[in-house]
Backbone atoms as SQL, in Angstrom:
CREATE TABLE atoms (id INTEGER PRIMARY KEY, chain TEXT, resi INTEGER, resn TEXT, atom TEXT, x REAL, y REAL, z REAL);
INSERT INTO atoms VALUES
  (1, 'A', 1, 'UNK', 'N', -15.190, -17.314, 7.603),
  (2, 'A', 1, 'UNK', 'CA', -16.518, -17.872, 7.607),
  (3, 'A', 1, 'UNK', 'C', -16.415, -19.374, 7.914),
  (4, 'A', 2, 'UNK', 'N', -17.415, -19.848, 8.616),
  (5, 'A', 2, 'UNK', 'CA', -17.442, -21.278, 8.897),
  (6, 'A', 2, 'UNK', 'C', -18.226, -22.007, 7.806),
  (7, 'A', 3, 'UNK', 'N', -18.475, -23.287, 8.005),
  (8, 'A', 3, 'UNK', 'CA', -19.156, -24.095, 6.984),
  (9, 'A', 3, 'UNK', 'C', -20.583, -23.639, 6.720),
  (10, 'A', 4, 'UNK', 'N', -21.225, -23.033, 7.729),
  (11, 'A', 4, 'UNK', 'CA', -22.607, -22.584, 7.568),
  (12, 'A', 4, 'UNK', 'C', -22.711, -21.192, 6.954),
  (13, 'A', 5, 'UNK', 'N', -21.594, -20.549, 6.696),
  (14, 'A', 5, 'UNK', 'CA', -21.592, -19.213, 6.112),
  (15, 'A', 5, 'UNK', 'C', -21.639, -18.098, 7.138),
  (16, 'A', 6, 'UNK', 'N', -21.468, -18.431, 8.417),
  (17, 'A', 6, 'UNK', 'CA', -21.467, -17.426, 9.466),
  (18, 'A', 6, 'UNK', 'C', -20.066, -16.850, 9.634),
  (19, 'A', 7, 'UNK', 'N', -20.012, -15.582, 9.954),
  (20, 'A', 7, 'UNK', 'CA', -18.733, -14.917, 10.183),
  (21, 'A', 7, 'UNK', 'C', -18.214, -15.321, 11.555),
  (22, 'A', 8, 'UNK', 'N', -16.962, -15.745, 11.604),
  (23, 'A', 8, 'UNK', 'CA', -16.330, -16.167, 12.849),
  (24, 'A', 8, 'UNK', 'C', -15.400, -15.058, 13.303),
  (25, 'A', 9, 'UNK', 'N', -15.584, -14.604, 14.547),
  (26, 'A', 9, 'UNK', 'CA', -14.720, -13.553, 15.076),
  (27, 'A', 9, 'UNK', 'C', -13.391, -14.149, 15.515),
  (28, 'A', 10, 'UNK', 'N', -12.341, -13.434, 15.262),
  (29, 'A', 10, 'UNK', 'CA', -11.007, -13.857, 15.660),
  (30, 'A', 10, 'UNK', 'C', -10.614, -13.128, 16.939),
  (31, 'A', 11, 'UNK', 'N', -9.800, -13.771, 17.755),
  (32, 'A', 11, 'UNK', 'CA', -9.316, -13.134, 18.972),
  (33, 'A', 11, 'UNK', 'C', -8.186, -12.151, 18.680),
  (34, 'A', 12, 'UNK', 'N', -7.622, -12.229, 17.511),
  (35, 'A', 12, 'UNK', 'CA', -6.492, -11.378, 17.155),
  (36, 'A', 12, 'UNK', 'C', -6.981, -10.059, 16.566),
  (37, 'A', 13, 'UNK', 'N', -6.212, -9.017, 16.821),
  (38, 'A', 13, 'UNK', 'CA', -6.522, -7.723, 16.220),
  (39, 'A', 13, 'UNK', 'C', -5.988, -7.698, 14.800),
  (40, 'A', 14, 'UNK', 'N', -6.395, -6.699, 14.036),
  (41, 'A', 14, 'UNK', 'CA', -5.928, -6.616, 12.651),
  (42, 'A', 14, 'UNK', 'C', -4.433, -6.374, 12.602),
  (43, 'A', 15, 'UNK', 'N', -3.896, -5.702, 13.621),
  (44, 'A', 15, 'UNK', 'CA', -2.450, -5.469, 13.656),
  (45, 'A', 15, 'UNK', 'C', -1.692, -6.778, 13.845),
  (46, 'A', 16, 'UNK', 'N', -2.267, -7.709, 14.612),
  (47, 'A', 16, 'UNK', 'CA', -1.634, -9.020, 14.792),
  (48, 'A', 16, 'UNK', 'C', -1.764, -9.872, 13.539),
  (49, 'A', 17, 'UNK', 'N', -2.911, -9.783, 12.869),
  (50, 'A', 17, 'UNK', 'CA', -3.120, -10.581, 11.657),
  (51, 'A', 17, 'UNK', 'C', -2.207, -10.127, 10.524),
  (52, 'A', 18, 'UNK', 'N', -1.840, -8.846, 10.521),
  (53, 'A', 18, 'UNK', 'CA', -0.955, -8.317, 9.480),
  (54, 'A', 18, 'UNK', 'C', 0.405, -9.000, 9.522),
  (55, 'A', 19, 'UNK', 'N', 0.879, -9.289, 10.727),
  (56, 'A', 19, 'UNK', 'CA', 2.208, -9.892, 10.883),
  (57, 'A', 19, 'UNK', 'C', 2.287, -11.307, 10.332),
  (58, 'A', 20, 'UNK', 'N', 1.152, -11.991, 10.211),
  (59, 'A', 20, 'UNK', 'CA', 1.156, -13.387, 9.781),
  (60, 'A', 20, 'UNK', 'C', 1.222, -13.552, 8.270),
  (61, 'A', 21, 'UNK', 'N', 1.055, -12.465, 7.514),
  (62, 'A', 21, 'UNK', 'CA', 1.097, -12.579, 6.059),
  (63, 'A', 21, 'UNK', 'C', 2.529, -12.806, 5.592),
  (64, 'A', 22, 'UNK', 'N', 2.660, -13.455, 4.465),
  (65, 'A', 22, 'UNK', 'CA', 3.981, -13.641, 3.861),
  (66, 'A', 22, 'UNK', 'C', 4.118, -12.662, 2.711),
  (67, 'A', 23, 'UNK', 'N', 5.194, -11.915, 2.710),
  (68, 'A', 23, 'UNK', 'CA', 5.415, -10.863, 1.718),
  (69, 'A', 23, 'UNK', 'C', 6.664, -11.192, 0.913),
  (70, 'A', 24, 'UNK', 'N', 6.556, -11.072, -0.398),
  (71, 'A', 24, 'UNK', 'CA', 7.709, -11.183, -1.292),
  (72, 'A', 24, 'UNK', 'C', 7.962, -9.776, -1.833),
  (73, 'A', 25, 'UNK', 'N', 9.175, -9.280, -1.640),
  (74, 'A', 25, 'UNK', 'CA', 9.494, -7.906, -2.012),
  (75, 'A', 25, 'UNK', 'C', 9.802, -7.836, -3.505),
  (76, 'A', 26, 'UNK', 'N', 9.045, -6.980, -4.197),
  (77, 'A', 26, 'UNK', 'CA', 9.270, -6.680, -5.610),
  (78, 'A', 26, 'UNK', 'C', 9.852, -5.271, -5.674),
  (79, 'A', 27, 'UNK', 'N', 10.964, -5.099, -6.362),
  (80, 'A', 27, 'UNK', 'CA', 11.655, -3.808, -6.357),
  (81, 'A', 27, 'UNK', 'C', 10.854, -2.699, -7.037),
  (82, 'A', 28, 'UNK', 'N', 9.841, -3.042, -7.832),
  (83, 'A', 28, 'UNK', 'CA', 9.060, -2.019, -8.533),
  (84, 'A', 28, 'UNK', 'C', 7.794, -1.610, -7.799),
  (85, 'A', 29, 'UNK', 'N', 7.460, -2.299, -6.724),
  (86, 'A', 29, 'UNK', 'CA', 6.204, -2.059, -6.012),
  (87, 'A', 29, 'UNK', 'C', 6.427, -1.160, -4.793),
  (88, 'A', 30, 'UNK', 'N', 5.379, -0.423, -4.386),
  (89, 'A', 30, 'UNK', 'CA', 5.428, 0.410, -3.183),
  (90, 'A', 30, 'UNK', 'C', 4.779, -0.363, -2.033),
  (91, 'A', 31, 'UNK', 'N', 5.354, -0.259, -0.852),
  (92, 'A', 31, 'UNK', 'CA', 4.875, -1.001, 0.315),
  (93, 'A', 31, 'UNK', 'C', 4.505, -0.047, 1.435),
  (94, 'A', 32, 'UNK', 'N', 3.434, -0.378, 2.129),
  (95, 'A', 32, 'UNK', 'CA', 2.965, 0.400, 3.267),
  (96, 'A', 32, 'UNK', 'C', 3.433, -0.214, 4.573),
  (97, 'A', 33, 'UNK', 'N', 3.041, 0.393, 5.688),
  (98, 'A', 33, 'UNK', 'CA', 3.463, -0.112, 6.996),
  (99, 'A', 33, 'UNK', 'C', 3.017, -1.543, 7.282),
  (100, 'A', 34, 'UNK', 'N', 1.854, -1.941, 6.803),
  (101, 'A', 34, 'UNK', 'CA', 1.382, -3.304, 7.048),
  (102, 'A', 34, 'UNK', 'C', 2.290, -4.322, 6.365),
  (103, 'A', 35, 'UNK', 'N', 2.715, -4.030, 5.142),
  (104, 'A', 35, 'UNK', 'CA', 3.601, -4.938, 4.420),
  (105, 'A', 35, 'UNK', 'C', 4.982, -4.985, 5.064),
  (106, 'A', 36, 'UNK', 'N', 5.478, -3.823, 5.485),
  (107, 'A', 36, 'UNK', 'CA', 6.789, -3.768, 6.135),
  (108, 'A', 36, 'UNK', 'C', 6.746, -4.529, 7.462),
  (109, 'A', 37, 'UNK', 'N', 5.645, -4.385, 8.205),
  (110, 'A', 37, 'UNK', 'CA', 5.497, -5.103, 9.474),
  (111, 'A', 37, 'UNK', 'C', 5.502, -6.607, 9.259),
  (112, 'A', 38, 'UNK', 'N', 4.829, -7.072, 8.223),
  (113, 'A', 38, 'UNK', 'CA', 4.799, -8.503, 7.948),
  (114, 'A', 38, 'UNK', 'C', 6.169, -9.014, 7.533),
  (115, 'A', 39, 'UNK', 'N', 6.886, -8.243, 6.725),
  (116, 'A', 39, 'UNK', 'CA', 8.188, -8.686, 6.241),
  (117, 'A', 39, 'UNK', 'C', 9.226, -8.694, 7.361),
  (118, 'A', 40, 'UNK', 'N', 9.204, -7.659, 8.215),
  (119, 'A', 40, 'UNK', 'CA', 10.178, -7.570, 9.302),
  (120, 'A', 40, 'UNK', 'C', 9.754, -8.351, 10.539),
  (121, 'A', 41, 'UNK', 'N', 8.518, -8.838, 10.563),
  (122, 'A', 41, 'UNK', 'CA', 7.946, -9.546, 11.702),
  (123, 'A', 41, 'UNK', 'C', 7.991, -8.685, 12.962),
  (124, 'A', 42, 'UNK', 'N', 7.496, -7.466, 12.818),
  (125, 'A', 42, 'UNK', 'CA', 7.348, -6.537, 13.936),
  (126, 'A', 42, 'UNK', 'C', 5.902, -6.061, 13.949),
  (127, 'A', 43, 'UNK', 'N', 5.524, -5.320, 14.979),
  (128, 'A', 43, 'UNK', 'CA', 4.158, -4.811, 15.052),
  (129, 'A', 43, 'UNK', 'C', 3.974, -3.677, 14.046),
  (130, 'A', 44, 'UNK', 'N', 2.719, -3.376, 13.774),
  (131, 'A', 44, 'UNK', 'CA', 2.373, -2.303, 12.829),
  (132, 'A', 44, 'UNK', 'C', 2.942, -0.971, 13.310),
  (133, 'A', 45, 'UNK', 'N', 2.809, -0.686, 14.598),
  (134, 'A', 45, 'UNK', 'CA', 3.302, 0.574, 15.148),
  (135, 'A', 45, 'UNK', 'C', 4.825, 0.672, 15.064),
  (136, 'A', 46, 'UNK', 'N', 5.505, -0.438, 15.307),
  (137, 'A', 46, 'UNK', 'CA', 6.966, -0.458, 15.190),
  (138, 'A', 46, 'UNK', 'C', 7.385, -0.239, 13.741),
  (139, 'A', 47, 'UNK', 'N', 6.642, -0.802, 12.811),
  (140, 'A', 47, 'UNK', 'CA', 6.955, -0.601, 11.394),
  (141, 'A', 47, 'UNK', 'C', 6.832, 0.866, 11.017),
  (142, 'A', 48, 'UNK', 'N', 5.836, 1.551, 11.544),
  (143, 'A', 48, 'UNK', 'CA', 5.682, 2.986, 11.259),
  (144, 'A', 48, 'UNK', 'C', 6.865, 3.764, 11.825),
  (145, 'A', 49, 'UNK', 'N', 7.266, 3.453, 13.066),
  (146, 'A', 49, 'UNK', 'CA', 8.407, 4.159, 13.657),
  (147, 'A', 49, 'UNK', 'C', 9.685, 3.909, 12.866),
  (148, 'A', 50, 'UNK', 'N', 9.889, 2.673, 12.415),
  (149, 'A', 50, 'UNK', 'CA', 11.091, 2.366, 11.627),
  (150, 'A', 50, 'UNK', 'C', 11.042, 3.007, 10.254),
  (151, 'A', 51, 'UNK', 'N', 9.862, 3.081, 9.666),
  (152, 'A', 51, 'UNK', 'CA', 9.752, 3.660, 8.319),
  (153, 'A', 51, 'UNK', 'C', 10.094, 5.144, 8.315),
  (154, 'A', 52, 'UNK', 'N', 9.779, 5.871, 9.404),
  (155, 'A', 52, 'UNK', 'CA', 10.132, 7.284, 9.462),
  (156, 'A', 52, 'UNK', 'C', 11.639, 7.473, 9.354),
  (157, 'A', 53, 'UNK', 'N', 12.416, 6.488, 9.798),
  (158, 'A', 53, 'UNK', 'CA', 13.876, 6.597, 9.795),
  (159, 'A', 53, 'UNK', 'C', 14.520, 6.057, 8.520),
  (160, 'A', 54, 'UNK', 'N', 13.748, 5.367, 7.682),
  (161, 'A', 54, 'UNK', 'CA', 14.304, 4.768, 6.467),
  (162, 'A', 54, 'UNK', 'C', 14.463, 5.810, 5.366),
  (163, 'A', 55, 'UNK', 'N', 15.593, 5.758, 4.645),
  (164, 'A', 55, 'UNK', 'CA', 15.723, 6.647, 3.488),
  (165, 'A', 55, 'UNK', 'C', 14.822, 6.167, 2.354),
  (166, 'A', 56, 'UNK', 'N', 14.239, 7.088, 1.641),
  (167, 'A', 56, 'UNK', 'CA', 13.391, 6.742, 0.507),
  (168, 'A', 56, 'UNK', 'C', 11.926, 6.590, 0.847),
  (169, 'A', 57, 'UNK', 'N', 11.531, 6.866, 2.086),
  (170, 'A', 57, 'UNK', 'CA', 10.124, 6.773, 2.470),
  (171, 'A', 57, 'UNK', 'C', 9.405, 8.031, 2.008),
  (172, 'A', 58, 'UNK', 'N', 8.236, 7.849, 1.413),
  (173, 'A', 58, 'UNK', 'CA', 7.439, 8.957, 0.899),
  (174, 'A', 58, 'UNK', 'C', 6.185, 9.073, 1.747),
  (175, 'A', 59, 'UNK', 'N', 5.861, 10.294, 2.176),
  (176, 'A', 59, 'UNK', 'CA', 4.639, 10.550, 2.924),
  (177, 'A', 59, 'UNK', 'C', 3.605, 11.083, 1.940),
  (178, 'A', 60, 'UNK', 'N', 2.584, 10.289, 1.643),
  (179, 'A', 60, 'UNK', 'CA', 1.546, 10.671, 0.698),
  (180, 'A', 60, 'UNK', 'C', 0.323, 11.259, 1.391),
  (181, 'A', 61, 'UNK', 'N', 0.449, 11.577, 2.664),
  (182, 'A', 61, 'UNK', 'CA', -0.687, 12.039, 3.453),
  (183, 'A', 61, 'UNK', 'C', -0.996, 13.511, 3.252),
  (184, 'A', 62, 'UNK', 'N', -1.889, 13.993, 4.095),
  (185, 'A', 62, 'UNK', 'CA', -2.321, 15.383, 4.032),
  (186, 'A', 62, 'UNK', 'C', -1.462, 16.234, 4.954),
  (187, 'A', 63, 'UNK', 'N', -1.397, 17.503, 4.648),
  (188, 'A', 63, 'UNK', 'CA', -0.639, 18.428, 5.479),
  (189, 'A', 63, 'UNK', 'C', -1.506, 18.916, 6.627),
  (190, 'A', 64, 'UNK', 'N', -0.830, 19.417, 7.654),
  (191, 'A', 64, 'UNK', 'CA', -1.551, 19.954, 8.796),
  (192, 'A', 64, 'UNK', 'C', -2.159, 21.296, 8.413),
  (193, 'A', 65, 'UNK', 'N', -3.419, 21.482, 8.790),
  (194, 'A', 65, 'UNK', 'CA', -4.126, 22.730, 8.505),
  (195, 'A', 65, 'UNK', 'C', -4.586, 23.331, 9.824),
  (196, 'A', 66, 'UNK', 'N', -5.137, 24.499, 9.757),
  (197, 'A', 66, 'UNK', 'CA', -5.636, 25.166, 10.946),
  (198, 'A', 66, 'UNK', 'C', -6.691, 24.286, 11.618),
  (199, 'A', 67, 'UNK', 'N', -6.460, 23.910, 12.843),
  (200, 'A', 67, 'UNK', 'CA', -7.358, 23.077, 13.649),
  (201, 'A', 67, 'UNK', 'C', -7.517, 21.657, 13.111),
  (202, 'A', 68, 'UNK', 'N', -6.644, 21.211, 12.252),
  (203, 'A', 68, 'UNK', 'CA', -6.696, 19.831, 11.761),
  (204, 'A', 68, 'UNK', 'C', -5.306, 19.222, 11.750),
  (205, 'A', 69, 'UNK', 'N', -5.230, 18.017, 12.292),
  (206, 'A', 69, 'UNK', 'CA', -3.968, 17.300, 12.305),
  (207, 'A', 69, 'UNK', 'C', -3.735, 16.690, 10.930),
  (208, 'A', 70, 'UNK', 'N', -2.511, 16.690, 10.474),
  (209, 'A', 70, 'UNK', 'CA', -2.179, 16.045, 9.219),
  (210, 'A', 70, 'UNK', 'C', -2.186, 14.533, 9.370),
  (211, 'A', 71, 'UNK', 'N', -2.481, 13.841, 8.301),
  (212, 'A', 71, 'UNK', 'CA', -2.515, 12.374, 8.337),
  (213, 'A', 71, 'UNK', 'C', -1.374, 11.850, 7.478),
  (214, 'A', 72, 'UNK', 'N', -0.568, 10.977, 8.049),
  (215, 'A', 72, 'UNK', 'CA', 0.572, 10.411, 7.336),
  (216, 'A', 72, 'UNK', 'C', 0.170, 9.121, 6.635),
  (217, 'A', 73, 'UNK', 'N', 0.534, 9.012, 5.381),
  (218, 'A', 73, 'UNK', 'CA', 0.369, 7.775, 4.617),
  (219, 'A', 73, 'UNK', 'C', 1.762, 7.450, 4.077),
  (220, 'A', 74, 'UNK', 'N', 2.437, 6.510, 4.718),
  (221, 'A', 74, 'UNK', 'CA', 3.827, 6.206, 4.376),
  (222, 'A', 74, 'UNK', 'C', 3.904, 5.093, 3.349),
  (223, 'A', 75, 'UNK', 'N', 4.802, 5.254, 2.393),
  (224, 'A', 75, 'UNK', 'CA', 5.081, 4.234, 1.387),
  (225, 'A', 75, 'UNK', 'C', 6.586, 4.207, 1.136),
  (226, 'A', 76, 'UNK', 'N', 7.094, 3.010, 0.855),
  (227, 'A', 76, 'UNK', 'CA', 8.502, 2.841, 0.500),
  (228, 'A', 76, 'UNK', 'C', 8.568, 1.876, -0.671),
  (229, 'A', 77, 'UNK', 'N', 9.460, 2.164, -1.602),
  (230, 'A', 77, 'UNK', 'CA', 9.600, 1.276, -2.753),
  (231, 'A', 77, 'UNK', 'C', 10.344, 0.011, -2.333),
  (232, 'A', 78, 'UNK', 'N', 10.094, -1.054, -3.050),
  (233, 'A', 78, 'UNK', 'CA', 10.759, -2.314, -2.753),
  (234, 'A', 78, 'UNK', 'C', 12.265, -2.199, -2.881),
  (235, 'A', 79, 'UNK', 'N', 12.719, -1.404, -3.828),
  (236, 'A', 79, 'UNK', 'CA', 14.157, -1.203, -4.030),
  (237, 'A', 79, 'UNK', 'C', 14.779, -0.566, -2.785),
  (238, 'A', 80, 'UNK', 'N', 14.159, 0.493, -2.254),
  (239, 'A', 80, 'UNK', 'CA', 14.693, 1.156, -1.071),
  (240, 'A', 80, 'UNK', 'C', 14.586, 0.276, 0.171),
  (241, 'A', 81, 'UNK', 'N', 13.525, -0.511, 0.256),
  (242, 'A', 81, 'UNK', 'CA', 13.356, -1.410, 1.404),
  (243, 'A', 81, 'UNK', 'C', 14.450, -2.482, 1.404),
  (244, 'A', 82, 'UNK', 'N', 14.712, -3.073, 0.245),
  (245, 'A', 82, 'UNK', 'CA', 15.770, -4.083, 0.158),
  (246, 'A', 82, 'UNK', 'C', 17.135, -3.486, 0.442),
  (247, 'A', 83, 'UNK', 'N', 17.349, -2.265, -0.021),
  (248, 'A', 83, 'UNK', 'CA', 18.618, -1.575, 0.219),
  (249, 'A', 83, 'UNK', 'C', 18.794, -1.295, 1.721),
  (250, 'A', 84, 'UNK', 'N', 17.725, -0.864, 2.384),
  (251, 'A', 84, 'UNK', 'CA', 17.777, -0.608, 3.815),
  (252, 'A', 84, 'UNK', 'C', 18.071, -1.895, 4.589),
  (253, 'A', 85, 'UNK', 'N', 17.439, -2.968, 4.197),
  (254, 'A', 85, 'UNK', 'CA', 17.640, -4.250, 4.892),
  (255, 'A', 85, 'UNK', 'C', 19.042, -4.808, 4.695),
  (256, 'A', 86, 'UNK', 'N', 19.634, -4.571, 3.511),
  (257, 'A', 86, 'UNK', 'CA', 20.979, -5.080, 3.256),
  (258, 'A', 86, 'UNK', 'C', 22.027, -4.270, 4.015),
  (259, 'A', 87, 'UNK', 'N', 21.740, -2.988, 4.312),
  (260, 'A', 87, 'UNK', 'CA', 22.687, -2.137, 5.020),
  (261, 'A', 87, 'UNK', 'C', 22.565, -2.262, 6.531),
  (262, 'A', 88, 'UNK', 'N', 21.469, -2.789, 7.027),
  (263, 'A', 88, 'UNK', 'CA', 21.306, -2.842, 8.490),
  (264, 'A', 88, 'UNK', 'C', 21.555, -4.224, 9.039);
């Protein structure tokens, strides 16, 4: 918002704005693709592709049903994320 209270549109997409956040990894917290993207400084889509390959990633999404695609909701614990980063 600007000084007059009007909403100012940004030229950046939400996927680009996610990368600019600063993340501190807590070993007890669960992190999603947006947090992983910000920490690794990669795009949101790249974070999703990397998370599928990480050990300890949990898919909290829905299963595929007849005529419906399943939706993936990926989460990784801070402990597993730090462990993955130290090994790679």
